[in-house]
PDB file of N, CA, C, O and CB in Angstrom:
ATOM      1  N   MET A   1      -5.867  13.745 -11.191  1.00  0.00           N
ATOM      2  CA  MET A   1      -4.843  13.960 -10.087  1.00  0.00           C
ATOM      3  C   MET A   1      -3.581  13.032 -10.525  1.00  0.00           C
ATOM      4  O   MET A   1      -3.229  12.178  -9.711  1.00  0.00           O
ATOM      5  CB  MET A   1      -5.485  13.510  -8.512  1.00  0.00           C
ATOM      6  N   PRO A   2      -2.816  13.148 -11.862  1.00  0.00           N
ATOM      7  CA  PRO A   2      -1.588  12.177 -11.863  1.00  0.00           C
ATOM      8  C   PRO A   2      -0.331  13.185 -11.112  1.00  0.00           C
ATOM      9  O   PRO A   2      -0.341  14.401 -10.924  1.00  0.00           O
ATOM     10  CB  PRO A   2      -1.145  11.618 -13.702  1.00  0.00           C
ATOM     11  N   GLY A   3       0.518  12.362 -10.844  1.00  0.00           N
ATOM     12  CA  GLY A   3       1.651  12.925 -10.163  1.00  0.00           C
ATOM     13  C   GLY A   3       1.509  13.402  -8.707  1.00  0.00           C
ATOM     14  O   GLY A   3       2.424  14.054  -8.203  1.00  0.00           O
ATOM     15  N   LYS A   4       0.187  13.044  -7.881  1.00  0.00           N
ATOM     16  CA  LYS A   4      -0.222  13.664  -6.801  1.00  0.00           C
ATOM     17  C   LYS A   4      -0.329  12.128  -6.265  1.00  0.00           C
ATOM     18  O   LYS A   4      -0.876  11.144  -6.762  1.00  0.00           O
ATOM     19  CB  LYS A   4      -1.555  14.786  -6.882  1.00  0.00           C
ATOM     20  N   TYR A   5       0.292  12.280  -5.241  1.00  0.00           N
ATOM     21  CA  TYR A   5      -0.242  11.103  -3.708  1.00  0.00           C
ATOM     22  C   TYR A   5      -1.485  11.423  -3.049  1.00  0.00           C
ATOM     23  O   TYR A   5      -1.710  12.591  -2.731  1.00  0.00           O
ATOM     24  CB  TYR A   5       0.864  11.166  -2.242  1.00  0.00           C
ATOM     25  N   PRO A   6      -2.321  10.497  -2.809  1.00  0.00           N
ATOM     26  CA  PRO A   6      -3.397  11.227  -2.109  1.00  0.00           C
ATOM     27  C   PRO A   6      -3.104  10.616  -1.000  1.00  0.00           C
ATOM     28  O   PRO A   6      -2.142   9.847  -0.999  1.00  0.00           O
ATOM     29  CB  PRO A   6      -4.888  11.156  -2.570  1.00  0.00           C
ATOM     30  N   LEU A   7      -4.018  10.867   0.416  1.00  0.00           N
ATOM     31  CA  LEU A   7      -4.149  10.285   1.717  1.00  0.00           C
ATOM     32  C   LEU A   7      -5.091   9.674   1.736  1.00  0.00           C
ATOM     33  O   LEU A   7      -6.236   9.944   1.373  1.00  0.00           O
ATOM     34  CB  LEU A   7      -4.171  10.998   2.720  1.00  0.00           C
ATOM     35  N   LEU A   8      -4.487   8.460   2.335  1.00  0.00           N
ATOM     36  CA  LEU A   8      -5.864   7.231   2.084  1.00  0.00           C
ATOM     37  C   LEU A   8      -5.219   6.786   3.446  1.00  0.00           C
ATOM     38  O   LEU A   8      -4.083   6.920   3.902  1.00  0.00           O
ATOM     39  CB  LEU A   8      -5.953   5.774   0.386  1.00  0.00           C
ATOM     40  N   ARG A   9      -6.707   6.038   4.067  1.00  0.00           N
ATOM     41  CA  ARG A   9      -6.581   5.277   5.124  1.00  0.00           C
ATOM     42  C   ARG A   9      -6.026   3.522   4.898  1.00  0.00           C
ATOM     43  O   ARG A   9      -6.639   2.764   4.146  1.00  0.00           O
ATOM     44  CB  ARG A   9      -7.990   5.435   5.730  1.00  0.00           C
ATOM     45  N   PRO A  10      -5.209   3.236   5.419  1.00  0.00           N
ATOM     46  CA  PRO A  10      -4.646   1.414   5.325  1.00  0.00           C
ATOM     47  C   PRO A  10      -5.420   0.582   4.779  1.00  0.00           C
ATOM     48  O   PRO A  10      -5.067  -0.331   4.033  1.00  0.00           O
ATOM     49  CB  PRO A  10      -4.443   0.607   6.661  1.00  0.00           C
ATOM     50  N   ALA A  11      -7.116   0.983   5.294  1.00  0.00           N
ATOM     51  CA  ALA A  11      -7.670  -0.272   4.572  1.00  0.00           C
ATOM     52  C   ALA A  11      -8.025   0.248   2.912  1.00  0.00           C
ATOM     53  O   ALA A  11      -8.035  -0.477   1.917  1.00  0.00           O
ATOM     54  CB  ALA A  11      -9.224  -0.878   5.487  1.00  0.00           C
ATOM     55  N   GLU A  12      -8.190   1.122   2.952  1.00  0.00           N
ATOM     56  CA  GLU A  12      -7.974   1.727   1.274  1.00  0.00           C
ATOM     57  C   GLU A  12      -6.945   0.534   0.420  1.00  0.00           C
ATOM     58  O   GLU A  12      -7.157  -0.486  -0.235  1.00  0.00           O
ATOM     59  CB  GLU A  12      -6.939   3.615   1.295  1.00  0.00           C
ATOM     60  N   ILE A  13      -5.698   1.343   0.867  1.00  0.00           N
ATOM     61  CA  ILE A  13      -4.552   0.893   0.338  1.00  0.00           C
ATOM     62  C   ILE A  13      -4.331  -0.822   0.311  1.00  0.00           C
ATOM     63  O   ILE A  13      -3.982  -1.540  -0.626  1.00  0.00           O
ATOM     64  CB  ILE A  13      -3.498   1.616   1.140  1.00  0.00           C
ATOM     65  N   ILE A  14      -4.641  -1.130   1.570  1.00  0.00           N
ATOM     66  CA  ILE A  14      -5.007  -2.801   1.719  1.00  0.00           C
ATOM     67  C   ILE A  14      -5.690  -3.407   0.409  1.00  0.00           C
ATOM     68  O   ILE A  14      -5.121  -4.212  -0.328  1.00  0.00           O
ATOM     69  CB  ILE A  14      -6.173  -3.084   3.048  1.00  0.00           C
ATOM     70  N   THR A  15      -7.071  -2.885   0.200  1.00  0.00           N
ATOM     71  CA  THR A  15      -7.937  -3.423  -0.533  1.00  0.00           C
ATOM     72  C   THR A  15      -7.615  -3.481  -1.739  1.00  0.00           C
ATOM     73  O   THR A  15      -7.862  -4.517  -2.356  1.00  0.00           O
ATOM     74  CB  THR A  15      -8.957  -2.951  -0.427  1.00  0.00           C
ATOM     75  N   ALA A  16      -6.859  -2.177  -2.509  1.00  0.00           N
ATOM     76  CA  ALA A  16      -6.134  -2.066  -4.031  1.00  0.00           C
ATOM     77  C   ALA A  16      -5.112  -2.981  -3.941  1.00  0.00           C
ATOM     78  O   ALA A  16      -4.914  -3.554  -5.013  1.00  0.00           O
ATOM     79  CB  ALA A  16      -5.468  -0.564  -4.490  1.00  0.00           C
ATOM     80  N   LEU A  17      -4.197  -3.413  -2.791  1.00  0.00           N
ATOM     81  CA  LEU A  17      -3.043  -4.295  -3.174  1.00  0.00           C
ATOM     82  C   LEU A  17      -3.665  -5.673  -3.079  1.00  0.00           C
ATOM     83  O   LEU A  17      -3.080  -6.676  -3.486  1.00  0.00           O
ATOM     84  CB  LEU A  17      -1.696  -4.126  -2.198  1.00  0.00           C
ATOM     85  N   ASP A  18      -4.834  -5.690  -2.545  1.00  0.00           N
ATOM     86  CA  ASP A  18      -5.070  -7.323  -2.595  1.00  0.00           C
ATOM     87  C   ASP A  18      -5.948  -7.562  -4.097  1.00  0.00           C
ATOM     88  O   ASP A  18      -6.418  -8.642  -4.454  1.00  0.00           O
ATOM     89  CB  ASP A  18      -6.150  -7.940  -1.009  1.00  0.00           C
ATOM     90  N   LYS A  19      -5.996  -6.822  -4.530  1.00  0.00           N
ATOM     91  CA  LYS A  19      -6.591  -6.521  -5.986  1.00  0.00           C
ATOM     92  C   LYS A  19      -5.554  -7.243  -6.802  1.00  0.00           C
ATOM     93  O   LYS A  19      -5.736  -8.090  -7.677  1.00  0.00           O
ATOM     94  CB  LYS A  19      -6.734  -4.797  -6.441  1.00  0.00           C
ATOM     95  N   ARG A  20      -3.851  -6.480  -6.103  1.00  0.00           N
ATOM     96  CA  ARG A  20      -2.602  -7.237  -7.052  1.00  0.00           C
ATOM     97  C   ARG A  20      -2.083  -8.419  -6.502  1.00  0.00           C
ATOM     98  O   ARG A  20      -0.894  -8.679  -6.687  1.00  0.00           O
ATOM     99  CB  ARG A  20      -1.277  -6.340  -7.255  1.00  0.00           C
ATOM    100  N   GLY A  21      -2.906  -9.285  -5.757  1.00  0.00           N
ATOM    101  CA  GLY A  21      -2.457 -10.058  -5.274  1.00  0.00           C
ATOM    102  C   GLY A  21      -1.754 -10.419  -3.536  1.00  0.00           C
ATOM    103  O   GLY A  21      -1.428 -11.491  -3.027  1.00  0.00           O
ATOM    104  N   PHE A  22      -1.734  -9.346  -3.127  1.00  0.00           N
ATOM    105  CA  PHE A  22      -1.084  -9.468  -1.831  1.00  0.00           C
ATOM    106  C   PHE A  22      -1.363  -9.548  -0.790  1.00  0.00           C
ATOM    107  O   PHE A  22      -1.586  -8.450  -0.280  1.00  0.00           O
ATOM    108  CB  PHE A  22      -0.551  -8.891  -1.609  1.00  0.00           C
ATOM    109  N   ARG A  23      -1.490 -10.503  -0.055  1.00  0.00           N
ATOM    110  CA  ARG A  23      -1.798 -11.048   1.223  1.00  0.00           C
ATOM    111  C   ARG A  23      -1.245 -10.713   2.441  1.00  0.00           C
ATOM    112  O   ARG A  23      -0.117 -10.226   2.378  1.00  0.00           O
ATOM    113  CB  ARG A  23      -1.638 -12.169   1.175  1.00  0.00           C
ATOM    114  N   TYR A  24      -1.911 -10.890   3.913  1.00  0.00           N
ATOM    115  CA  TYR A  24      -1.372 -10.319   5.104  1.00  0.00           C
ATOM    116  C   TYR A  24      -0.788 -11.510   5.300  1.00  0.00           C
ATOM    117  O   TYR A  24      -1.238 -12.587   4.910  1.00  0.00           O
ATOM    118  CB  TYR A  24      -2.273  -9.694   6.242  1.00  0.00           C
ATOM    119  N   LYS A  25       0.767 -11.241   6.237  1.00  0.00           N
ATOM    120  CA  LYS A  25       1.648 -12.340   6.393  1.00  0.00           C
ATOM    121  C   LYS A  25       1.575 -11.862   7.940  1.00  0.00           C
ATOM    122  O   LYS A  25       1.244 -12.753   8.722  1.00  0.00           O
ATOM    123  CB  LYS A  25       3.224 -12.422   5.446  1.00  0.00           C
ATOM    124  N   SER A  26       1.839 -10.564   8.504  1.00  0.00           N
ATOM    125  CA  SER A  26       2.092 -10.555   9.810  1.00  0.00           C
ATOM    126  C   SER A  26       1.831  -9.281  10.396  1.00  0.00           C
ATOM    127  O   SER A  26       1.122  -8.531   9.725  1.00  0.00           O
ATOM    128  CB  SER A  26       3.344 -10.954  10.046  1.00  0.00           C
ATOM    129  N   GLN A  27       2.254  -8.861  11.517  1.00  0.00           N
ATOM    130  CA  GLN A  27       1.694  -7.667  12.195  1.00  0.00           C
ATOM    131  C   GLN A  27       2.814  -7.688  13.274  1.00  0.00           C
ATOM    132  O   GLN A  27       3.089  -8.702  13.914  1.00  0.00           O
ATOM    133  CB  GLN A  27       0.010  -7.772  12.770  1.00  0.00           C
ATOM    134  N   ARG A  28       3.554  -6.274  13.453  1.00  0.00           N
ATOM    135  CA  ARG A  28       4.568  -6.452  14.565  1.00  0.00           C
ATOM    136  C   ARG A  28       4.042  -4.524  14.775  1.00  0.00           C
ATOM    137  O   ARG A  28       4.077  -3.631  13.929  1.00  0.00           O
ATOM    138  CB  ARG A  28       6.700  -7.131  13.999  1.00  0.00           C
ATOM    139  N   GLY A  29       3.604  -4.472  16.212  1.00  0.00           N
ATOM    140  CA  GLY A  29       3.338  -3.240  16.526  1.00  0.00           C
ATOM    141  C   GLY A  29       2.069  -2.796  15.510  1.00  0.00           C
ATOM    142  O   GLY A  29       1.225  -3.606  15.127  1.00  0.00           O
ATOM    143  N   SER A  30       2.078  -1.560  15.189  1.00  0.00           N
ATOM    144  CA  SER A  30       1.386  -0.552  14.380  1.00  0.00           C
ATOM    145  C   SER A  30       1.344  -0.918  12.922  1.00  0.00           C
ATOM    146  O   SER A  30       0.610  -0.479  12.036  1.00  0.00           O
ATOM    147  CB  SER A  30       2.046   0.786  14.537  1.00  0.00           C
ATOM    148  N   HIS A  31       2.472  -1.986  12.867  1.00  0.00           N
ATOM    149  CA  HIS A  31       2.939  -2.137  11.158  1.00  0.00           C
ATOM    150  C   HIS A  31       2.373  -3.590  10.754  1.00  0.00           C
ATOM    151  O   HIS A  31       2.473  -4.483  11.596  1.00  0.00           O
ATOM    152  CB  HIS A  31       4.921  -2.111  10.852  1.00  0.00           C
ATOM    153  N   ALA A  32       1.709  -3.905   9.352  1.00  0.00           N
ATOM    154  CA  ALA A  32       1.348  -4.999   8.946  1.00  0.00           C
ATOM    155  C   ALA A  32       2.400  -5.269   7.511  1.00  0.00           C
ATOM    156  O   ALA A  32       2.768  -4.459   6.661  1.00  0.00           O
ATOM    157  CB  ALA A  32      -0.275  -4.923   8.763  1.00  0.00           C
ATOM    158  N   LYS A  33       2.646  -6.510   7.630  1.00  0.00           N
ATOM    159  CA  LYS A  33       3.179  -6.824   6.299  1.00  0.00           C
ATOM    160  C   LYS A  33       2.474  -7.756   5.275  1.00  0.00           C
ATOM    161  O   LYS A  33       1.844  -8.775   5.557  1.00  0.00           O
ATOM    162  CB  LYS A  33       4.397  -7.363   6.514  1.00  0.00           C
ATOM    163  N   TYR A  34       2.731  -7.130   3.789  1.00  0.00           N
ATOM    164  CA  TYR A  34       1.866  -7.945   3.183  1.00  0.00           C
ATOM    165  C   TYR A  34       2.897  -8.418   2.045  1.00  0.00           C
ATOM    166  O   TYR A  34       3.956  -7.799   1.941  1.00  0.00           O
ATOM    167  CB  TYR A  34       0.443  -7.215   2.726  1.00  0.00           C
ATOM    168  N   SER A  35       2.636  -9.436   1.238  1.00  0.00           N
ATOM    169  CA  SER A  35       3.469 -10.012   0.650  1.00  0.00           C
ATOM    170  C   SER A  35       2.273 -10.877  -0.859  1.00  0.00           C
ATOM    171  O   SER A  35       1.222 -11.517  -0.883  1.00  0.00           O
ATOM    172  CB  SER A  35       4.379 -11.015   1.954  1.00  0.00           C
ATOM    173  N   ASN A  36       3.258 -10.370  -1.854  1.00  0.00           N
ATOM    174  CA  ASN A  36       2.368 -11.429  -3.455  1.00  0.00           C
ATOM    175  C   ASN A  36       3.319 -12.763  -3.313  1.00  0.00           C
ATOM    176  O   ASN A  36       2.842 -13.767  -3.842  1.00  0.00           O
ATOM    177  CB  ASN A  36       2.681 -10.497  -5.720  1.00  0.00           C
ATOM    178  N   GLY A  37       4.127 -12.860  -2.907  1.00  0.00           N
ATOM    179  CA  GLY A  37       5.366 -14.408  -3.048  1.00  0.00           C
ATOM    180  C   GLY A  37       6.749 -13.628  -3.395  1.00  0.00           C
ATOM    181  O   GLY A  37       7.785 -13.904  -2.790  1.00  0.00           O
ATOM    182  N   THR A  38       6.702 -12.730  -4.314  1.00  0.00           N
ATOM    183  CA  THR A  38       8.211 -11.862  -4.806  1.00  0.00           C
ATOM    184  C   THR A  38       8.148 -10.565  -3.673  1.00  0.00           C
ATOM    185  O   THR A  38       9.184 -10.254  -3.085  1.00  0.00           O
ATOM    186  CB  THR A  38       8.157 -11.091  -6.873  1.00  0.00           C
ATOM    187  N   ARG A  39       7.235 -10.044  -3.484  1.00  0.00           N
ATOM    188  CA  ARG A  39       7.898  -8.605  -2.725  1.00  0.00           C
ATOM    189  C   ARG A  39       7.008  -8.535  -1.549  1.00  0.00           C
ATOM    190  O   ARG A  39       6.007  -9.235  -1.397  1.00  0.00           O
ATOM    191  CB  ARG A  39       7.800  -6.978  -3.702  1.00  0.00           C
ATOM    192  N   LYS A  40       7.447  -7.634  -0.725  1.00  0.00           N
ATOM    193  CA  LYS A  40       6.846  -7.497   0.362  1.00  0.00           C
ATOM    194  C   LYS A  40       6.768  -6.234   0.660  1.00  0.00           C
ATOM    195  O   LYS A  40       7.746  -5.508   0.482  1.00  0.00           O
ATOM    196  CB  LYS A  40       7.323  -8.157   1.255  1.00  0.00           C
ATOM    197  N   VAL A  41       5.698  -5.796   1.119  1.00  0.00           N
ATOM    198  CA  VAL A  41       5.182  -4.066   1.846  1.00  0.00           C
ATOM    199  C   VAL A  41       4.764  -4.168   3.333  1.00  0.00           C
ATOM    200  O   VAL A  41       4.042  -5.075   3.746  1.00  0.00           O
ATOM    201  CB  VAL A  41       3.573  -3.299   1.005  1.00  0.00           C
ATOM    202  N   ILE A  42       5.265  -3.181   4.109  1.00  0.00           N
ATOM    203  CA  ILE A  42       5.097  -2.882   5.233  1.00  0.00           C
ATOM    204  C   ILE A  42       3.758  -1.599   5.190  1.00  0.00           C
ATOM    205  O   ILE A  42       3.776  -0.681   4.370  1.00  0.00           O
ATOM    206  CB  ILE A  42       6.573  -2.524   5.786  1.00  0.00           C
ATOM    207  N   ILE A  43       2.767  -1.760   6.133  1.00  0.00           N
ATOM    208  CA  ILE A  43       1.957  -0.790   5.777  1.00  0.00           C
ATOM    209  C   ILE A  43       1.367  -0.323   7.096  1.00  0.00           C
ATOM    210  O   ILE A  43       0.427  -0.858   7.684  1.00  0.00           O
ATOM    211  CB  ILE A  43       0.974  -1.235   4.748  1.00  0.00           C
ATOM    212  N   PRO A  44       2.227   1.028   7.577  1.00  0.00           N
ATOM    213  CA  PRO A  44       1.435   1.154   8.906  1.00  0.00           C
ATOM    214  C   PRO A  44      -0.180   1.486   8.806  1.00  0.00           C
ATOM    215  O   PRO A  44      -0.882   2.016   7.945  1.00  0.00           O
ATOM    216  CB  PRO A  44       2.123   2.343   9.749  1.00  0.00           C
ATOM    217  N   MET A  45      -0.484   0.774  10.430  1.00  0.00           N
ATOM    218  CA  MET A  45      -1.808   0.930  10.580  1.00  0.00           C
ATOM    219  C   MET A  45      -2.106   1.825  11.238  1.00  0.00           C
ATOM    220  O   MET A  45      -2.461   1.638  12.402  1.00  0.00           O
ATOM    221  CB  MET A  45      -2.382   0.051  10.973  1.00  0.00           C
ATOM    222  N   HIS A  46      -2.030   3.492  10.499  1.00  0.00           N
ATOM    223  CA  HIS A  46      -2.347   4.249  11.309  1.00  0.00           C
ATOM    224  C   HIS A  46      -3.878   5.140  10.906  1.00  0.00           C
ATOM    225  O   HIS A  46      -4.606   4.773   9.983  1.00  0.00           O
ATOM    226  CB  HIS A  46      -1.101   4.995  11.477  1.00  0.00           C
ATOM    227  N   SER A  47      -4.083   5.968  11.507  1.00  0.00           N
ATOM    228  CA  SER A  47      -5.328   6.623  10.953  1.00  0.00           C
ATOM    229  C   SER A  47      -5.544   6.770   9.328  1.00  0.00           C
ATOM    230  O   SER A  47      -6.440   6.265   8.652  1.00  0.00           O
ATOM    231  CB  SER A  47      -5.345   8.024  11.541  1.00  0.00           C
ATOM    232  N   GLU A  48      -4.332   7.708   8.854  1.00  0.00           N
ATOM    233  CA  GLU A  48      -3.794   8.115   7.763  1.00  0.00           C
ATOM    234  C   GLU A  48      -2.422   7.768   7.348  1.00  0.00           C
ATOM    235  O   GLU A  48      -1.416   7.693   8.054  1.00  0.00           O
ATOM    236  CB  GLU A  48      -3.911   9.277   7.803  1.00  0.00           C
ATOM    237  N   VAL A  49      -2.568   7.548   5.959  1.00  0.00           N
ATOM    238  CA  VAL A  49      -1.192   7.108   5.228  1.00  0.00           C
ATOM    239  C   VAL A  49      -0.673   7.926   4.676  1.00  0.00           C
ATOM    240  O   VAL A  49      -1.133   8.109   3.548  1.00  0.00           O
ATOM    241  CB  VAL A  49      -1.181   6.194   4.323  1.00  0.00           C
ATOM    242  N   ALA A  50       0.612   8.929   5.129  1.00  0.00           N
ATOM    243  CA  ALA A  50       1.325  10.185   4.625  1.00  0.00           C
ATOM    244  C   ALA A  50       1.550   9.773   3.102  1.00  0.00           C
ATOM    245  O   ALA A  50       1.746   8.616   2.730  1.00  0.00           O
ATOM    246  CB  ALA A  50       2.845  10.555   5.499  1.00  0.00           C
ATOM    247  N   ARG A  51       1.487  10.998   2.201  1.00  0.00           N
ATOM    248  CA  ARG A  51       1.731  10.821   1.029  1.00  0.00           C
ATOM    249  C   ARG A  51       3.144  10.062   0.648  1.00  0.00           C
ATOM    250  O   ARG A  51       3.233   9.085  -0.095  1.00  0.00           O
ATOM    251  CB  ARG A  51       1.585  12.042   0.530  1.00  0.00           C
ATOM    252  N   GLY A  52       4.251  10.744   1.339  1.00  0.00           N
ATOM    253  CA  GLY A  52       5.314   9.684   0.986  1.00  0.00           C
ATOM    254  C   GLY A  52       5.423   8.598   1.951  1.00  0.00           C
ATOM    255  O   GLY A  52       6.526   8.412   2.465  1.00  0.00           O
ATOM    256  N   THR A  53       4.571   7.951   2.229  1.00  0.00           N
ATOM    257  CA  THR A  53       4.607   6.690   2.907  1.00  0.00           C
ATOM    258  C   THR A  53       4.252   5.939   1.709  1.00  0.00           C
ATOM    259  O   THR A  53       4.859   4.973   1.246  1.00  0.00           O
ATOM    260  CB  THR A  53       3.643   6.495   4.216  1.00  0.00           C
ATOM    261  N   LEU A  54       2.818   6.699   1.103  1.00  0.00           N
ATOM    262  CA  LEU A  54       1.947   5.704   0.186  1.00  0.00           C
ATOM    263  C   LEU A  54       2.955   5.485  -1.154  1.00  0.00           C
ATOM    264  O   LEU A  54       2.790   4.743  -2.122  1.00  0.00           O
ATOM    265  CB  LEU A  54       0.248   6.475  -0.305  1.00  0.00           C
ATOM    266  N   ARG A  55       4.184   6.514  -0.807  1.00  0.00           N
ATOM    267  CA  ARG A  55       4.899   6.472  -2.363  1.00  0.00           C
ATOM    268  C   ARG A  55       6.109   5.773  -2.107  1.00  0.00           C
ATOM    269  O   ARG A  55       6.896   5.614  -3.040  1.00  0.00           O
ATOM    270  CB  ARG A  55       5.290   8.030  -3.123  1.00  0.00           C
ATOM    271  N   GLY A  56       6.421   5.246  -0.749  1.00  0.00           N
ATOM    272  CA  GLY A  56       7.287   4.395  -0.421  1.00  0.00           C
ATOM    273  C   GLY A  56       6.746   2.977  -0.611  1.00  0.00           C
ATOM    274  O   GLY A  56       7.538   2.127  -1.018  1.00  0.00           O
ATOM    275  N   ILE A  57       5.453   2.628  -0.354  1.00  0.00           N
ATOM    276  CA  ILE A  57       4.691   1.449  -0.248  1.00  0.00           C
ATOM    277  C   ILE A  57       4.550   0.986  -1.788  1.00  0.00           C
ATOM    278  O   ILE A  57       4.687  -0.181  -2.155  1.00  0.00           O
ATOM    279  CB  ILE A  57       3.247   1.721   0.535  1.00  0.00           C
ATOM    280  N   LEU A  58       4.215   2.221  -2.745  1.00  0.00           N
ATOM    281  CA  LEU A  58       4.285   1.518  -3.913  1.00  0.00           C
ATOM    282  C   LEU A  58       5.598   1.204  -4.646  1.00  0.00           C
ATOM    283  O   LEU A  58       5.703   0.248  -5.415  1.00  0.00           O
ATOM    284  CB  LEU A  58       3.530   2.151  -4.705  1.00  0.00           C
ATOM    285  N   GLN A  59       6.617   2.081  -4.360  1.00  0.00           N
ATOM    286  CA  GLN A  59       7.665   1.139  -4.530  1.00  0.00           C
ATOM    287  C   GLN A  59       8.057   0.055  -4.158  1.00  0.00           C
ATOM    288  O   GLN A  59       8.678  -0.828  -4.749  1.00  0.00           O
ATOM    289  CB  GLN A  59       8.359   1.456  -4.380  1.00  0.00           C
ATOM    290  N   GLN A  60       7.722   0.125  -3.267  1.00  0.00           N
ATOM    291  CA  GLN A  60       8.357  -1.449  -2.605  1.00  0.00           C
ATOM    292  C   GLN A  60       7.443  -2.590  -3.408  1.00  0.00           C
ATOM    293  O   GLN A  60       8.101  -3.359  -4.108  1.00  0.00           O
ATOM    294  CB  GLN A  60       8.036  -1.670  -0.534  1.00  0.00           C
ATOM    295  N   ALA A  61       6.019  -2.783  -3.384  1.00  0.00           N
ATOM    296  CA  ALA A  61       5.499  -2.960  -4.411  1.00  0.00           C
ATOM    297  C   ALA A  61       5.281  -3.031  -5.537  1.00  0.00           C
ATOM    298  O   ALA A  61       4.290  -3.678  -5.878  1.00  0.00           O
ATOM    299  CB  ALA A  61       5.247  -2.812  -4.384  1.00  0.00           C
ATOM    300  N   GLY A  62       6.109  -2.402  -6.541  1.00  0.00           N
ATOM    301  CA  GLY A  62       6.178  -2.404  -7.564  1.00  0.00           C
ATOM    302  C   GLY A  62       5.101  -1.756  -8.812  1.00  0.00           C
ATOM    303  O   GLY A  62       4.980  -2.155  -9.970  1.00  0.00           O
ATOM    304  N   ILE A  63       4.363  -0.588  -8.097  1.00  0.00           N
ATOM    305  CA  ILE A  63       3.296  -0.612  -8.810  1.00  0.00           C
ATOM    306  C   ILE A  63       3.148   1.268  -9.089  1.00  0.00           C
ATOM    307  O   ILE A  63       3.312   2.206  -8.309  1.00  0.00           O
ATOM    308  CB  ILE A  63       1.986  -1.531  -7.893  1.00  0.00           C
ATOM    309  N   GLU A  64       2.843   1.230 -10.270  1.00  0.00           N
ATOM    310  CA  GLU A  64       3.175   2.844 -10.653  1.00  0.00           C
ATOM    311  C   GLU A  64       2.117   3.201 -10.012  1.00  0.00           C
ATOM    312  O   GLU A  64       1.237   2.373  -9.777  1.00  0.00           O
ATOM    313  CB  GLU A  64       3.252   3.455 -12.282  1.00  0.00           C
ATOM    314  N   LEU A  65       1.992   4.837  -9.512  1.00  0.00           N
ATOM    315  CA  LEU A  65       0.517   5.603  -9.138  1.00  0.00           C
ATOM    316  C   LEU A  65      -0.456   5.902  -9.798  1.00  0.00           C
ATOM    317  O   LEU A  65      -1.489   6.117  -9.164  1.00  0.00           O
ATOM    318  CB  LEU A  65       0.566   6.656  -8.746  1.00  0.00           C
ATOM    319  N   ASP A  66      -0.491   6.030 -11.339  1.00  0.00           N
ATOM    320  CA  ASP A  66      -1.443   5.915 -12.029  1.00  0.00           C
ATOM    321  C   ASP A  66      -2.311   4.259 -12.190  1.00  0.00           C
ATOM    322  O   ASP A  66      -3.511   4.277 -12.464  1.00  0.00           O
ATOM    323  CB  ASP A  66      -0.859   6.486 -13.195  1.00  0.00           C
ATOM    324  N   ASP A  67      -1.681   3.084 -12.020  1.00  0.00           N
ATOM    325  CA  ASP A  67      -2.209   1.816 -12.280  1.00  0.00           C
ATOM    326  C   ASP A  67      -3.072   1.807 -10.671  1.00  0.00           C
ATOM    327  O   ASP A  67      -4.287   1.626 -10.597  1.00  0.00           O
ATOM    328  CB  ASP A  67      -0.852   0.475 -12.663  1.00  0.00           C
ATOM    329  N   PHE A  68      -2.475   1.962  -9.864  1.00  0.00           N
ATOM    330  CA  PHE A  68      -2.645   2.006  -8.115  1.00  0.00           C
ATOM    331  C   PHE A  68      -3.969   2.872  -7.872  1.00  0.00           C
ATOM    332  O   PHE A  68      -4.914   2.363  -7.269  1.00  0.00           O
ATOM    333  CB  PHE A  68      -1.149   2.887  -7.201  1.00  0.00           C
ATOM    334  N   LEU A  69      -4.036   4.377  -8.417  1.00  0.00           N
ATOM    335  CA  LEU A  69      -5.170   5.012  -8.667  1.00  0.00           C
ATOM    336  C   LEU A  69      -6.516   4.341  -9.133  1.00  0.00           C
ATOM    337  O   LEU A  69      -7.611   4.438  -8.577  1.00  0.00           O
ATOM    338  CB  LEU A  69      -4.817   5.847  -9.499  1.00  0.00           C
ATOM    339  N   THR A  70      -6.135   3.498 -10.505  1.00  0.00           N
ATOM    340  CA  THR A  70      -7.481   2.704 -11.113  1.00  0.00           C
ATOM    341  C   THR A  70      -7.769   1.362 -10.210  1.00  0.00           C
ATOM    342  O   THR A  70      -8.863   0.799 -10.185  1.00  0.00           O
ATOM    343  CB  THR A  70      -7.196   2.168 -12.866  1.00  0.00           C
ATOM    344  N   LEU A  71      -6.679   0.966  -9.515  1.00  0.00           N
ATOM    345  CA  LEU A  71      -7.088   0.096  -8.368  1.00  0.00           C
ATOM    346  C   LEU A  71      -7.837   0.310  -7.167  1.00  0.00           C
ATOM    347  O   LEU A  71      -8.074  -0.611  -6.385  1.00  0.00           O
ATOM    348  CB  LEU A  71      -6.164  -0.301  -7.935  1.00  0.00           C
ATOM    349  N   LEU A  72      -8.330   1.835  -6.937  1.00  0.00           N
ATOM    350  CA  LEU A  72      -8.985   2.405  -5.805  1.00  0.00           C
ATOM    351  C   LEU A  72     -10.402   2.359  -6.063  1.00  0.00           C
ATOM    352  O   LEU A  72     -11.196   2.795  -5.229  1.00  0.00           O
ATOM    353  CB  LEU A  72      -8.535   3.786  -5.511  1.00  0.00           C
TER     354      LEU A  72
END
């Protein structure tokens, strides 16, 4: 599935980011903020995270898609 962003639940994304050192910081409405000390990531807490939004999350986190998929 290289090059394709999957549809995922926020919990799946959070679990993968947790493996890279991202920790919960705060939440405002339906958007949670996670940080690893140097980078901040905003995750929408909706039923599914859209593919384009996942792409943006990975850019914010500085994680390549292939690396992210191995974390899942």
